[in-house]
DRENDO-1510 file (C-alpha; in Angstrom, 1 decimal, always signed):
<recs>
REC; n; res; u; v; w
REC; 1; UNK; +14.9; +15.8; -20.9 .
REC; 2; UNK; +15.3; +13.2; -18.2 .
REC; 3; UNK; +16.2; +10.0; -20.0 .
REC; 4; UNK; +13.5; +8.1; -18.1 .
REC; 5; UNK; +10.9; +10.3; -19.8 .
REC; 6; UNK; +11.9; +10.1; -23.4 .
REC; 7; UNK; +9.9; +7.0; -24.2 .
REC; 8; UNK; +6.9; +7.9; -22.0 .
REC; 9; UNK; +3.8; +7.8; -24.3 .
REC; 10; UNK; +1.9; +10.5; -22.2 .
REC; 11; UNK; +2.1; +13.7; -24.3 .
REC; 12; UNK; +1.9; +15.9; -21.2 .
REC; 13; UNK; +4.8; +14.1; -19.6 .
REC; 14; UNK; +6.9; +14.6; -22.7 .
REC; 15; UNK; +5.7; +18.1; -23.2 .
REC; 16; UNK; +6.5; +19.3; -19.7 .
REC; 17; UNK; +9.6; +17.1; -19.3 .
REC; 18; UNK; +8.6; +15.9; -15.9 .
REC; 19; UNK; +6.9; +12.8; -14.4 .
REC; 20; UNK; +3.1; +12.9; -13.9 .
REC; 21; UNK; +3.4; +12.7; -10.1 .
REC; 22; UNK; +5.2; +16.0; -10.1 .
REC; 23; UNK; +2.5; +17.9; -12.2 .
REC; 24; UNK; +1.3; +21.2; -10.7 .
REC; 25; UNK; -1.6; +23.4; -11.6 .
REC; 26; UNK; +0.7; +25.8; -13.3 .
REC; 27; UNK; +2.2; +22.9; -15.3 .
REC; 28; UNK; -1.3; +22.0; -16.6 .
REC; 29; UNK; -2.1; +25.6; -17.5 .
REC; 30; UNK; +1.3; +26.0; -19.3 .
REC; 31; UNK; +0.7; +22.9; -21.3 .
REC; 32; UNK; -2.9; +24.0; -22.2 .
REC; 33; UNK; -1.6; +27.4; -23.4 .
REC; 34; UNK; +1.3; +25.9; -25.3 .
REC; 35; UNK; -0.7; +23.2; -27.2 .
REC; 36; UNK; -3.9; +25.1; -28.2 .
REC; 37; UNK; -6.1; +22.9; -25.8 .
REC; 38; UNK; -9.6; +24.3; -26.2 .
REC; 39; UNK; -11.6; +22.1; -23.8 .
REC; 40; UNK; -11.1; +20.0; -20.7 .
REC; 41; UNK; -13.0; +17.2; -19.0 .
REC; 42; UNK; -13.4; +16.1; -15.4 .
REC; 43; UNK; -13.7; +12.4; -14.9 .
REC; 44; UNK; -14.7; +10.5; -11.8 .
REC; 45; UNK; -15.9; +7.1; -10.7 .
REC; 46; UNK; -19.5; +6.9; -9.4 .
REC; 47; UNK; -21.0; +4.5; -7.0 .
REC; 48; UNK; -21.6; +2.0; -9.8 .
REC; 49; UNK; -17.9; +1.8; -10.6 .
REC; 50; UNK; -18.3; +3.4; -14.0 .
REC; 51; UNK; -16.4; +6.4; -15.3 .
REC; 52; UNK; -18.4; +9.7; -15.4 .
REC; 53; UNK; -17.6; +13.0; -17.3 .
REC; 54; UNK; -18.1; +16.7; -17.0 .
REC; 55; UNK; -17.2; +18.9; -20.0 .
REC; 56; UNK; -15.7; +22.4; -19.9 .
REC; 57; UNK; -15.0; +24.9; -22.6 .
REC; 58; UNK; -12.0; +27.1; -21.7 .
REC; 59; UNK; -13.4; +30.6; -21.6 .
REC; 60; UNK; -10.3; +32.4; -20.3 .
REC; 61; UNK; -7.1; +31.7; -18.3 .
REC; 62; UNK; -8.9; +33.0; -15.2 .
REC; 63; UNK; -11.8; +30.6; -15.7 .
REC; 64; UNK; -9.3; +27.7; -16.2 .
REC; 65; UNK; -7.4; +28.6; -13.1 .
REC; 66; UNK; -10.5; +28.9; -11.0 .
REC; 67; UNK; -11.9; +25.4; -12.1 .
REC; 68; UNK; -8.5; +23.7; -11.7 .
REC; 69; UNK; -8.1; +25.3; -8.2 .
REC; 70; UNK; -11.7; +24.9; -6.9 .
REC; 71; UNK; -13.2; +22.0; -8.8 .
REC; 72; UNK; -16.9; +22.0; -9.5 .
REC; 73; UNK; -20.3; +21.0; -8.0 .
REC; 74; UNK; -22.1; +17.8; -9.0 .
REC; 75; UNK; -25.3; +16.0; -7.9 .
REC; 76; UNK; -24.1; +13.3; -5.5 .
REC; 77; UNK; -27.6; +11.7; -5.1 .
REC; 78; UNK; -27.5; +10.9; -8.9 .
REC; 79; UNK; -24.0; +9.4; -8.6 .
REC; 80; UNK; -24.4; +7.4; -5.4 .
REC; 81; UNK; -27.4; +5.5; -4.1 .
REC; 82; UNK; -26.4; +6.2; -0.5 .
REC; 83; UNK; -26.2; +10.0; -0.7 .
REC; 84; UNK; -29.4; +11.7; +0.4 .
REC; 85; UNK; -31.2; +14.1; -2.0 .
REC; 86; UNK; -31.4; +16.8; +0.7 .
REC; 87; UNK; -27.6; +16.9; +1.1 .
REC; 88; UNK; -26.6; +15.8; -2.4 .
REC; 89; UNK; -24.2; +18.6; -3.5 .
REC; 90; UNK; -20.6; +17.3; -3.8 .
REC; 91; UNK; -17.4; +18.8; -5.1 .
REC; 92; UNK; -15.2; +17.1; -7.7 .
REC; 93; UNK; -11.6; +18.3; -7.6 .
REC; 94; UNK; -9.0; +17.3; -10.1 .
REC; 95; UNK; -5.8; +15.3; -9.4 .
REC; 96; UNK; -3.2; +17.0; -11.5 .
REC; 97; UNK; -1.0; +13.9; -11.9 .
REC; 98; UNK; -3.8; +12.2; -13.8 .
REC; 99; UNK; -3.9; +14.7; -16.7 .
REC; 100; UNK; -3.8; +13.4; -20.2 .
REC; 101; UNK; -4.6; +14.5; -23.7 .
REC; 102; UNK; -7.9; +12.9; -24.7 .
REC; 103; UNK; -7.2; +10.6; -27.7 .
REC; 104; UNK; -10.8; +10.5; -29.0 .
REC; 105; UNK; -11.9; +14.2; -29.4 .
REC; 106; UNK; -11.8; +16.3; -32.5 .
REC; 107; UNK; -11.2; +19.5; -30.6 .
REC; 108; UNK; -7.9; +19.3; -28.6 .
REC; 109; UNK; -9.0; +18.4; -25.1 .
REC; 110; UNK; -7.3; +17.6; -21.8 .
REC; 111; UNK; -8.8; +15.2; -19.2 .
REC; 112; UNK; -8.2; +14.9; -15.5 .
REC; 113; UNK; -9.5; +12.3; -12.9 .
REC; 114; UNK; -11.1; +13.9; -9.9 .
REC; 115; UNK; -11.8; +13.1; -6.2 .
REC; 116; UNK; -15.1; +13.7; -4.4 .
REC; 117; UNK; -15.4; +16.1; -1.4 .
REC; 118; UNK; -18.4; +16.9; +0.9 .
REC; 119; UNK; -19.8; +20.3; +1.9 .
REC; 120; UNK; -17.1; +20.6; +4.6 .
REC; 121; UNK; -14.4; +20.1; +2.0 .
REC; 122; UNK; -13.5; +16.7; +3.4 .
REC; 123; UNK; -13.0; +13.6; +1.2 .
REC; 124; UNK; -16.4; +11.9; +0.7 .
REC; 125; UNK; -16.4; +9.0; +3.1 .
REC; 126; UNK; -18.1; +6.6; +0.7 .
REC; 127; UNK; -16.5; +7.6; -2.6 .
REC; 128; UNK; -14.8; +4.4; -4.1 .
REC; 129; UNK; -11.5; +6.1; -4.7 .
REC; 130; UNK; -11.5; +7.5; -1.1 .
REC; 131; UNK; -12.3; +4.0; +0.4 .
REC; 132; UNK; -9.4; +2.7; -1.6 .
REC; 133; UNK; -7.0; +5.3; -0.2 .
REC; 134; UNK; -8.2; +4.6; +3.3 .
REC; 135; UNK; -7.6; +0.9; +2.9 .
REC; 136; UNK; -4.0; +1.5; +1.7 .
REC; 137; UNK; -3.4; +3.9; +4.5 .
REC; 138; UNK; -4.8; +1.5; +7.2 .
REC; 139; UNK; -2.7; -1.3; +5.8 .
REC; 140; UNK; +0.5; +0.8; +6.0 .
REC; 141; UNK; -0.3; +2.0; +9.5 .
REC; 142; UNK; -0.9; -1.5; +10.8 .
REC; 143; UNK; +1.7; -3.6; +8.9 .
REC; 144; UNK; +4.3; -1.2; +7.5 .
REC; 145; UNK; +3.5; -2.6; +4.0 .
REC; 146; UNK; +1.9; -1.0; +1.0 .
REC; 147; UNK; +0.0; -2.9; -1.6 .
REC; 148; UNK; +0.6; -2.9; -5.4 .
REC; 149; UNK; -1.6; -4.5; -7.9 .
REC; 150; UNK; -2.1; -5.2; -11.6 .
REC; 151; UNK; -5.3; -6.2; -13.3 .
REC; 152; UNK; -5.9; -8.5; -16.3 .
REC; 153; UNK; -8.8; -7.3; -18.5 .
REC; 154; UNK; -10.4; -10.0; -20.5 .
REC; 155; UNK; -13.1; -9.0; -23.0 .
REC; 156; UNK; -14.9; -10.2; -26.2 .
REC; 157; UNK; -15.2; -8.4; -29.5 .
REC; 158; UNK; -18.2; -9.3; -31.7 .
REC; 159; UNK; -18.2; -9.2; -35.5 .
REC; 160; UNK; -19.5; -11.1; -38.6 .
REC; 161; UNK; -18.0; -14.5; -39.2 .
REC; 162; UNK; -14.8; -14.5; -41.4 .
REC; 163; UNK; -15.4; -17.1; -44.0 .
REC; 164; UNK; -11.7; -17.0; -45.2 .
REC; 165; UNK; -9.9; -17.7; -41.9 .
REC; 166; UNK; -12.6; -18.9; -39.5 .
REC; 167; UNK; -11.7; -19.0; -35.9 .
REC; 168; UNK; -11.4; -22.3; -34.0 .
REC; 169; UNK; -13.7; -22.4; -30.9 .
REC; 170; UNK; -11.8; -22.4; -27.6 .
REC; 171; UNK; -8.4; -22.3; -29.3 .
REC; 172; UNK; -7.6; -18.6; -29.4 .
REC; 173; UNK; -4.8; -18.4; -26.8 .
REC; 174; UNK; -2.0; -16.2; -28.1 .
REC; 175; UNK; -3.2; -16.7; -31.7 .
REC; 176; UNK; -2.1; -14.2; -34.3 .
REC; 177; UNK; -3.9; -12.6; -37.3 .
REC; 178; UNK; -5.4; -13.9; -39.5 .
REC; 179; UNK; -6.3; -16.8; -37.2 .
REC; 180; UNK; -7.3; -14.4; -34.5 .
REC; 181; UNK; -9.4; -11.3; -35.2 .
REC; 182; UNK; -9.2; -7.7; -34.2 .
REC; 183; UNK; -5.7; -7.5; -32.9 .
REC; 184; UNK; -5.6; -4.1; -34.4 .
REC; 185; UNK; -8.4; -2.9; -32.0 .
REC; 186; UNK; -6.4; -4.3; -29.1 .
REC; 187; UNK; -3.2; -2.7; -30.2 .
REC; 188; UNK; -5.0; +0.7; -30.8 .
REC; 189; UNK; -6.5; +0.4; -27.3 .
REC; 190; UNK; -3.2; -0.3; -25.8 .
REC; 191; UNK; -1.7; +2.7; -27.5 .
REC; 192; UNK; -4.3; +5.1; -26.2 .
REC; 193; UNK; -4.4; +3.6; -22.7 .
REC; 194; UNK; -0.6; +4.2; -22.6 .
REC; 195; UNK; -1.1; +7.8; -23.8 .
REC; 196; UNK; -3.5; +8.3; -20.9 .
REC; 197; UNK; -1.0; +7.2; -18.4 .
REC; 198; UNK; -1.8; +3.5; -18.1 .
REC; 199; UNK; +1.2; +1.2; -17.6 .
REC; 200; UNK; +0.6; -1.9; -19.8 .
REC; 201; UNK; +2.6; -5.1; -19.5 .
REC; 202; UNK; +1.3; -6.7; -22.7 .
REC; 203; UNK; -1.8; -7.7; -24.7 .
REC; 204; UNK; -2.7; -10.9; -26.5 .
REC; 205; UNK; -5.6; -13.0; -27.9 .
REC; 206; UNK; -7.2; -15.2; -25.2 .
REC; 207; UNK; -8.7; -18.7; -25.3 .
REC; 208; UNK; -12.3; -17.7; -26.0 .
REC; 209; UNK; -13.3; -18.1; -29.6 .
REC; 210; UNK; -17.0; -18.5; -30.1 .
REC; 211; UNK; -19.1; -18.8; -33.2 .
REC; 212; UNK; -22.9; -18.2; -32.8 .
REC; 213; UNK; -25.2; -17.9; -35.8 .
REC; 214; UNK; -23.5; -15.3; -38.0 .
REC; 215; UNK; -21.3; -13.8; -35.3 .
REC; 216; UNK; -17.7; -14.4; -34.2 .
REC; 217; UNK; -16.9; -13.6; -30.6 .
REC; 218; UNK; -13.1; -13.3; -30.1 .
REC; 219; UNK; -11.6; -12.9; -26.7 .
REC; 220; UNK; -8.6; -10.6; -25.9 .
REC; 221; UNK; -6.7; -9.6; -22.8 .
REC; 222; UNK; -4.7; -6.6; -21.8 .
REC; 223; UNK; -2.5; -6.9; -18.7 .
REC; 224; UNK; -1.0; -4.1; -16.7 .
REC; 225; UNK; +2.2; -3.5; -14.7 .
REC; 226; UNK; +2.1; -3.4; -10.9 .
REC; 227; UNK; +1.4; +0.0; -9.4 .
REC; 228; UNK; +0.0; +1.3; -6.1 .
REC; 229; UNK; -3.6; +0.1; -5.8 .
REC; 230; UNK; -5.0; +3.6; -6.0 .
REC; 231; UNK; -3.4; +3.9; -9.5 .
REC; 232; UNK; -4.2; +0.3; -10.4 .
REC; 233; UNK; -8.0; +0.9; -10.0 .
REC; 234; UNK; -7.9; +4.0; -12.0 .
REC; 235; UNK; -6.0; +2.1; -14.8 .
REC; 236; UNK; -8.7; -0.5; -15.0 .
REC; 237; UNK; -11.6; +2.0; -15.2 .
REC; 238; UNK; -9.9; +4.2; -17.7 .
REC; 239; UNK; -8.8; +1.1; -19.8 .
REC; 240; UNK; -12.4; -0.1; -20.0 .
REC; 241; UNK; -13.5; +3.2; -21.3 .
REC; 242; UNK; -10.7; +3.3; -23.9 .
REC; 243; UNK; -11.4; -0.2; -25.1 .
REC; 244; UNK; -15.1; +0.6; -25.6 .
REC; 245; UNK; -14.3; +3.8; -27.4 .
REC; 246; UNK; -11.8; +2.1; -29.8 .
REC; 247; UNK; -14.2; -0.8; -30.5 .
REC; 248; UNK; -17.1; +1.7; -31.1 .
REC; 249; UNK; -14.9; +3.6; -33.6 .
REC; 250; UNK; -14.5; +0.3; -35.5 .
REC; 251; UNK; -18.3; -0.4; -35.3 .
REC; 252; UNK; -17.7; -3.4; -33.0 .
REC; 253; UNK; -19.4; -4.4; -29.8 .
REC; 254; UNK; -17.2; -5.2; -26.8 .
REC; 255; UNK; -18.2; -7.0; -23.6 .
REC; 256; UNK; -16.4; -7.4; -20.3 .
REC; 257; UNK; -19.2; -9.6; -19.0 .
REC; 258; UNK; -18.3; -12.7; -17.0 .
REC; 259; UNK; -20.3; -14.9; -19.4 .
REC; 260; UNK; -21.6; -14.3; -22.9 .
REC; 261; UNK; -22.5; -17.9; -23.9 .
REC; 262; UNK; -23.2; -20.7; -21.5 .
REC; 263; UNK; -20.7; -23.5; -21.8 .
REC; 264; UNK; -18.0; -21.2; -23.4 .
REC; 265; UNK; -15.0; -19.5; -21.8 .
REC; 266; UNK; -16.0; -16.5; -19.7 .
REC; 267; UNK; -14.1; -13.3; -19.0 .
REC; 268; UNK; -12.3; -12.8; -15.7 .
REC; 269; UNK; -10.5; -9.8; -14.3 .
REC; 270; UNK; -7.7; -11.5; -12.4 .
REC; 271; UNK; -5.8; -9.3; -10.0 .
REC; 272; UNK; -2.1; -9.8; -9.2 .
REC; 273; UNK; -0.8; -8.3; -6.0 .
REC; 274; UNK; +2.5; -7.7; -4.3 .
REC; 275; UNK; +3.4; -6.0; -1.0 .
REC; 276; UNK; +6.2; -3.5; -0.7 .
REC; 277; UNK; +8.4; -2.3; +2.2 .
REC; 278; UNK; +10.8; +0.5; +1.5 .
REC; 279; UNK; +10.3; -0.1; -2.3 .
REC; 280; UNK; +11.3; -3.8; -1.9 .
REC; 281; UNK; +9.0; -6.6; -2.8 .
REC; 282; UNK; +8.6; -8.8; +0.3 .
REC; 283; UNK; +6.6; -11.6; -1.4 .
REC; 284; UNK; +9.7; -13.8; -2.1 .
REC; 285; UNK; +13.3; -14.2; -1.2 .
REC; 286; UNK; +16.2; -16.5; -2.2 .
REC; 287; UNK; +14.3; -19.4; -0.4 .
REC; 288; UNK; +11.1; -18.8; -2.3 .
REC; 289; UNK; +7.7; -17.5; -1.0 .
REC; 290; UNK; +8.0; -15.7; +2.3 .
REC; 291; UNK; +5.8; -16.0; +5.4 .
REC; 292; UNK; +4.5; -12.6; +4.6 .
REC; 293; UNK; +3.2; -13.8; +1.3 .
REC; 294; UNK; +1.6; -16.8; +2.9 .
REC; 295; UNK; -0.2; -14.6; +5.4 .
REC; 296; UNK; -1.5; -12.4; +2.6 .
REC; 297; UNK; -2.7; -15.5; +0.8 .
REC; 298; UNK; -4.5; -16.7; +3.9 .
REC; 299; UNK; -6.1; -13.3; +4.2 .
REC; 300; UNK; -7.5; -13.5; +0.7 .
REC; 301; UNK; -8.8; -17.0; +1.3 .
REC; 302; UNK; -10.4; -16.1; +4.7 .
REC; 303; UNK; -12.2; -13.2; +3.0 .
REC; 304; UNK; -12.8; -14.9; -0.4 .
REC; 305; UNK; -16.5; -15.3; +0.0 .
REC; 306; UNK; -17.3; -11.7; +0.9 .
REC; 307; UNK; -14.8; -10.3; -1.7 .
REC; 308; UNK; -17.2; -11.6; -4.3 .
REC; 309; UNK; -19.6; -8.8; -3.3 .
REC; 310; UNK; -17.1; -6.4; -4.9 .
REC; 311; UNK; -15.6; -8.6; -7.6 .
REC; 312; UNK; -18.6; -10.5; -8.9 .
REC; 313; UNK; -21.5; -8.2; -8.9 .
REC; 314; UNK; -24.1; -9.6; -11.4 .
REC; 315; UNK; -25.9; -12.9; -11.5 .
REC; 316; UNK; -23.9; -14.1; -14.6 .
REC; 317; UNK; -20.7; -13.9; -12.5 .
REC; 318; UNK; -21.8; -17.2; -11.0 .
REC; 319; UNK; -22.3; -18.8; -14.4 .
REC; 320; UNK; -18.5; -18.3; -14.8 .
REC; 321; UNK; -17.6; -19.5; -11.4 .
REC; 322; UNK; -18.5; -23.2; -12.0 .
REC; 323; UNK; -16.6; -26.4; -11.4 .
REC; 324; UNK; -14.2; -28.0; -13.9 .
REC; 325; UNK; -13.2; -24.8; -15.6 .
REC; 326; UNK; -10.2; -22.5; -15.1 .
REC; 327; UNK; -12.5; -20.1; -13.2 .
REC; 328; UNK; -12.2; -21.1; -9.5 .
REC; 329; UNK; -14.9; -22.3; -7.1 .
REC; 330; UNK; -12.9; -23.9; -4.3 .
REC; 331; UNK; -11.2; -21.8; -1.7 .
REC; 332; UNK; -7.6; -22.9; -1.8 .
REC; 333; UNK; -4.2; -21.8; -3.3 .
REC; 334; UNK; -1.3; -23.3; -5.1 .
REC; 335; UNK; +1.8; -22.8; -7.3 .
REC; 336; UNK; +1.3; -22.3; -11.0 .
REC; 337; UNK; -2.1; -24.0; -10.6 .
REC; 338; UNK; -5.0; -22.3; -12.6 .
REC; 339; UNK; -7.7; -24.3; -10.9 .
REC; 340; UNK; -7.1; -22.6; -7.5 .
REC; 341; UNK; -8.6; -19.4; -6.2 .
REC; 342; UNK; -5.2; -17.8; -5.4 .
REC; 343; UNK; -2.4; -18.7; -7.8 .
REC; 344; UNK; +1.3; -18.2; -7.2 .
REC; 345; UNK; +2.7; -17.6; -10.7 .
REC; 346; UNK; +6.3; -17.8; -11.8 .
REC; 347; UNK; +8.3; -14.9; -10.3 .
REC; 348; UNK; +11.7; -15.0; -11.9 .
REC; 349; UNK; +13.3; -15.6; -8.4 .
REC; 350; UNK; +16.7; -17.3; -8.6 .
REC; 351; UNK; +16.9; -17.6; -12.4 .
REC; 352; UNK; +19.5; -14.8; -12.8 .
REC; 353; UNK; +20.7; -14.3; -16.4 .
REC; 354; UNK; +20.8; -18.0; -17.3 .
REC; 355; UNK; +17.8; -18.0; -19.6 .
REC; 356; UNK; +18.7; -15.0; -21.7 .
REC; 357; UNK; +22.3; -16.2; -22.1 .
REC; 358; UNK; +21.1; -19.7; -23.1 .
REC; 359; UNK; +18.8; -18.1; -25.7 .
REC; 360; UNK; +21.5; -15.7; -26.7 .
REC; 361; UNK; +25.0; -17.4; -26.3 .
REC; 362; UNK; +26.9; -14.2; -27.3 .
REC; 363; UNK; +25.3; -12.1; -24.5 .
REC; 364; UNK; +27.8; -11.2; -21.7 .
REC; 365; UNK; +27.0; -11.9; -18.1 .
REC; 366; UNK; +25.1; -9.2; -16.3 .
REC; 367; UNK; +23.6; -8.5; -12.8 .
REC; 368; UNK; +20.0; -9.6; -13.0 .
REC; 369; UNK; +19.2; -8.7; -9.4 .
REC; 370; UNK; +17.3; -5.5; -10.4 .
REC; 371; UNK; +15.0; -7.6; -12.7 .
REC; 372; UNK; +14.4; -10.5; -10.4 .
REC; 373; UNK; +11.8; -11.0; -7.7 .
REC; 374; UNK; +8.7; -9.9; -9.5 .
REC; 375; UNK; +6.7; -12.4; -7.5 .
REC; 376; UNK; +3.0; -11.7; -7.2 .
REC; 377; UNK; +0.0; -13.7; -6.0 .
REC; 378; UNK; -3.1; -13.7; -8.1 .
REC; 379; UNK; -6.7; -13.7; -7.1 .
REC; 380; UNK; -8.6; -15.4; -9.9 .
REC; 381; UNK; -12.3; -15.0; -8.9 .
REC; 382; UNK; -13.1; -11.3; -10.0 .
REC; 383; UNK; -14.6; -10.5; -13.3 .
REC; 384; UNK; -15.4; -7.5; -15.5 .
REC; 385; UNK; -18.5; -6.6; -13.4 .
REC; 386; UNK; -16.2; -5.7; -10.5 .
REC; 387; UNK; -16.2; -2.2; -8.9 .
REC; 388; UNK; -12.4; -2.0; -9.3 .
REC; 389; UNK; -11.8; +0.6; -6.5 .
REC; 390; UNK; -14.0; -1.3; -3.9 .
REC; 391; UNK; -12.5; -4.7; -5.0 .
REC; 392; UNK; -8.9; -3.5; -4.4 .
REC; 393; UNK; -9.9; -1.8; -1.2 .
REC; 394; UNK; -11.5; -5.1; +0.0 .
REC; 395; UNK; -8.4; -7.0; -1.0 .
REC; 396; UNK; -6.2; -4.6; +1.0 .
REC; 397; UNK; -8.5; -5.2; +4.0 .
REC; 398; UNK; -8.3; -9.0; +3.4 .
REC; 399; UNK; -4.5; -8.9; +3.2 .
REC; 400; UNK; -4.3; -6.9; +6.4 .
REC; 401; UNK; -6.6; -9.4; +8.1 .
REC; 402; UNK; -4.2; -12.2; +7.1 .
REC; 403; UNK; -1.1; -10.4; +8.1 .
REC; 404; UNK; -2.5; -9.8; +11.6 .
REC; 405; UNK; -4.3; -13.1; +12.1 .
REC; 406; UNK; -2.5; -15.5; +14.5 .
REC; 407; UNK; -3.5; -18.6; +12.6 .
REC; 408; UNK; -2.7; -17.3; +9.1 .
REC; 409; UNK; +0.3; -19.5; +8.5 .
REC; 410; UNK; -1.6; -22.6; +9.6 .
REC; 411; UNK; -4.6; -21.7; +7.4 .
REC; 412; UNK; -2.3; -21.2; +4.4 .
REC; 413; UNK; -0.6; -24.6; +5.0 .
REC; 414; UNK; -4.0; -26.4; +5.3 .
REC; 415; UNK; -5.4; -24.8; +2.1 .
REC; 416; UNK; -2.5; -25.4; -0.2 .
REC; 417; UNK; -3.2; -27.9; -3.0 .
REC; 418; UNK; -1.3; -29.4; -5.9 .
REC; 419; UNK; -4.1; -31.2; -7.6 .
REC; 420; UNK; -6.9; -30.0; -9.8 .
REC; 421; UNK; -8.9; -28.1; -7.1 .
REC; 422; UNK; -12.2; -28.7; -8.9 .
REC; 423; UNK; -11.9; -32.4; -8.2 .
REC; 424; UNK; -11.4; -32.0; -4.5 .
REC; 425; UNK; -14.6; -32.4; -2.5 .
REC; 426; UNK; -13.5; -31.3; +1.0 .
REC; 427; UNK; -12.8; -27.6; +0.2 .
REC; 428; UNK; -15.0; -24.7; +1.1 .
REC; 429; UNK; -16.8; -23.2; -2.0 .
REC; 430; UNK; -17.3; -19.6; -3.1 .
REC; 431; UNK; -20.9; -18.3; -3.1 .
REC; 432; UNK; -23.1; -19.4; -6.0 .
REC; 433; UNK; -25.2; -16.3; -6.3 .
REC; 434; UNK; -25.2; -12.6; -5.6 .
REC; 435; UNK; -27.7; -13.2; -2.8 .
REC; 436; UNK; -25.3; -15.5; -1.0 .
REC; 437; UNK; -22.4; -13.1; -1.7 .
REC; 438; UNK; -24.4; -10.4; +0.1 .
REC; 439; UNK; -24.9; -12.7; +3.1 .
REC; 440; UNK; -21.2; -13.3; +3.2 .
REC; 441; UNK; -20.5; -9.6; +3.1 .
REC; 442; UNK; -22.9; -8.9; +6.0 .
REC; 443; UNK; -21.2; -11.7; +8.0 .
REC; 444; UNK; -17.7; -10.2; +7.4 .
REC; 445; UNK; -18.8; -6.6; +7.5 .
REC; 446; UNK; -16.8; -5.8; +10.8 .
REC; 447; UNK; -13.6; -6.7; +9.0 .
REC; 448; UNK; -14.3; -4.1; +6.2 .
REC; 449; UNK; -15.6; -1.4; +8.5 .
REC; 450; UNK; -12.7; -1.7; +11.0 .
REC; 451; UNK; -10.7; +1.6; +11.2 .
REC; 452; UNK; -13.4; +3.4; +9.2 .
REC; 453; UNK; -12.3; +2.0; +5.8 .
REC; 454; UNK; -15.7; +0.9; +4.5 .
REC; 455; UNK; -18.7; +3.0; +5.7 .
REC; 456; UNK; -21.5; +1.0; +7.2 .
REC; 457; UNK; -24.0; +2.6; +4.9 .
REC; 458; UNK; -22.0; +1.5; +1.8 .
REC; 459; UNK; -21.9; -2.1; +3.1 .
REC; 460; UNK; -25.7; -2.0; +3.5 .
REC; 461; UNK; -26.1; -0.5; +0.0 .
REC; 462; UNK; -23.9; -3.1; -1.7 .
REC; 463; UNK; -25.6; -6.0; +0.1 .
REC; 464; UNK; -29.1; -4.6; -0.7 .
REC; 465; UNK; -28.2; -4.2; -4.4 .
REC; 466; UNK; -26.9; -7.7; -4.6 .
REC; 467; UNK; -29.9; -9.3; -2.9 .
REC; 468; UNK; -32.3; -7.3; -5.2 .
REC; 469; UNK; -31.2; -9.7; -8.0 .
REC; 470; UNK; -33.1; -12.4; -6.1 .
REC; 471; UNK; -30.8; -15.0; -7.7 .
REC; 472; UNK; -30.6; -17.6; -4.9 .
REC; 473; UNK; -30.5; -21.1; -6.5 .
REC; 474; UNK; -30.5; -19.5; -9.9 .
REC; 475; UNK; -28.6; -22.3; -11.7 .
REC; 476; UNK; -31.1; -24.9; -10.4 .
REC; 477; UNK; -34.1; -22.7; -11.3 .
REC; 478; UNK; -32.9; -22.1; -14.9 .
REC; 479; UNK; -31.4; -25.6; -15.5 .
REC; 480; UNK; -32.4; -26.7; -19.0 .
REC; 481; UNK; -34.0; -23.4; -19.9 .
REC; 482; UNK; -31.5; -22.1; -22.5 .
REC; 483; UNK; -33.7; -19.1; -23.5 .
REC; 484; UNK; -34.0; -17.8; -19.9 .
REC; 485; UNK; -30.2; -18.2; -19.4 .
REC; 486; UNK; -29.4; -16.3; -22.6 .
REC; 487; UNK; -31.8; -13.5; -21.7 .
REC; 488; UNK; -30.1; -13.2; -18.3 .
REC; 489; UNK; -26.7; -13.1; -20.0 .
REC; 490; UNK; -27.9; -10.5; -22.5 .
REC; 491; UNK; -29.2; -8.3; -19.7 .
REC; 492; UNK; -25.7; -8.0; -18.1 .
REC; 493; UNK; -23.7; -8.0; -21.3 .
REC; 494; UNK; -22.4; -4.5; -20.7 .
REC; 495; UNK; -21.8; -4.7; -16.9 .
REC; 496; UNK; -18.9; -3.0; -15.3 .
</recs>
């Protein structure tokens, strides 16, 4: 077997001895026959950003071949609010490279992620995964660059209070058992996500420790490795499903909601991005951050208000985006500064092998060039309510806007800050409600619709859904009314 595949956790990759991107239909059939797989599932992302499922029993090899070749019909009007009932039939067709052995079923089952197609056999214009593909294609056509991303999933697990080793509120960052709870659930989730093809960077306990009545709410985070944005969005959606399944198995409730208790740390879904040309990261060089990176940052900042329409999709998103916390409200950027909207984290540029040789004096010198330049830029506003595919598509549009904007470098220079951004009073602010977010999306809609990336009907639908919350001036209306705030939080506890 190729030595690069020996440690791959995906059972199909190891079983076939080939990388997932090279899977063919015959490979899938061969694996199913050789491993006594009795069922398979089609999975796909609906208009609400959630993972859907269609179950199949394998009746015969001919039946399996037909479904893998032709896909199946589904009711599009039940999956997408903007598909008319009189033309609602859609096809779902599997992408073979996404195949994995389902880690949760009693009967051996293989799952595949699908794409949507209309009655002509063309990609469904408004399907989230197709919008994301279009955004990447348009970015590459106009700039020669492709976008990679990694998401950070933060979430809370709920359980009874541990009287032996009680948690300390807001002191959970990187804590270990027994002072942090349910690391075993995080580790199990990481294992199954990897088996499903997700590329994980690491997992850890997060800051949020909350005690409320007889419940402990303990925050965790799983962070991924950078991959093309099409794969990054799939990773996030599949990971949410896996985390929920593992938590359910342990009789635990899990929430990715942006806020679960007012005044306590919320959960974000920060997104790191980097831009590639000929497989080379162009975000930094020997002199530090490049002009390309600064233009991308400017693009994110110029589109920050309307990006909340895809990344902050419930009213409680704006209980997290409040001043004087690490969740950003001011539209600015900075280096290693967690109060800004776009953060430039450490990127290993220029450090060579010095650190590892200092930590390990007997280690011989080595060429660190292949490990260096992992520079990314991080958008810190999104949360777990985000539609991952539409958010990453919107970020690709925003980046392209910055790369092509004649004033991008000036804008980046003017919006750079070193101080605590929440204490600066002259910076433009993010929207404070879903209603305002929708207005910003309508204002910027030409940017997203350019080149046919976002269909006009989808923009209308997203804006309409956001405004339907009728949450304008929500914070002022609910100020001092703890019960109403908590009822709102409970309503959106399982968003995303």
